[in-house]
Structures are given as structure tokens and as C-alpha cells.
C-alpha positions, -999 to +999 in steps of 0.1 A: -750+294+412-758+317+383-766+304+348-733+318+336-713+300+363-731+268+354-724+272+317-687+278+325-685+246+345-704+225+319-679+232+291-653+212+310-677+183+318-672+166+284-699+147+264-731+140+282-735+102+287-770+085+289-768+080+327-761+117+331-793+127+314-812+118+346-794+145+365-812+177+373-801+202+347-802+232+371-783+215+400-746+221+407-732+186+415-698+201+422-710+214+456-700+195+487-731+175+497-743+139+504-753+121+473-767+086+468-747+066+442-754+033+426-725+012+413-732-011+384-705-033+371-700-045+335-724-073+328-740-067+361-716-090+378-721-092+416-686-080+425-696-066+459-720-093+470-754-107+463-789-105+477-801-135+496-832-145+517-869-145+511-884-111+501-917-121+518-901-131+551-907-109+581-879-084+590-856-098+617-863-134+608-834-157+598-848-158+562-853-120+558-836-104+528-800-096+534-768-089+515-741-116+514-708-096+508-681-110+485-645-107+495-644-074+476-675-063+494-660-072+528-629-052+519-650-022+510-669-025+543-636-025+562-622+005+542-654+025+548-656+015+584-692+005+586-710-028+588-739-016+567-723-008+533-758-006+517-767+024+538-738+046+529 
């Protein structure tokens, strides 16, 4: 993408928000690619689930860290079609 094309697209993007300042300025995020996203809810409410377990427990043990999905988290898992929503 040329600088002119990027400038043309940016004028429709609106005001830059603080979270958008972390984006790479020369990267075109409109291209079709895989991106990691992080969802944060207002007040950091655990709408999708919560972390549980002992962070010092060995992987595979019954007390190992894991995600306990809420009803909304379970619905998301079903809609996406994967058991491991955290690895999307």
C-alpha cells in the first residue's frame, strides 16, 4: 500500500482513540489477515468467564489454570464452533 492510499483510507477512520495509538502506523489493518483481538468489557466485568486454578500447578493437573466460561462464554464457544475460545 502506498502512502497516498493509506492517507486516503485514514481520513474515513475518524478520531484516533487511545487504544488505536498502539497500532503500527504503516500497517494496513483493512487487509484480510488473522489478527489477535482482546475484548475488555466496561468495568472489566467477567462477561465471558473467569480464570480459575493455581498458576503454580503443573500443566495437566486438576488444579492447573483454566477458564471457567459463563453462559455468554459458552454461547460464544458454540457460535464459533471450538472448545478453546481462548485460542481463537
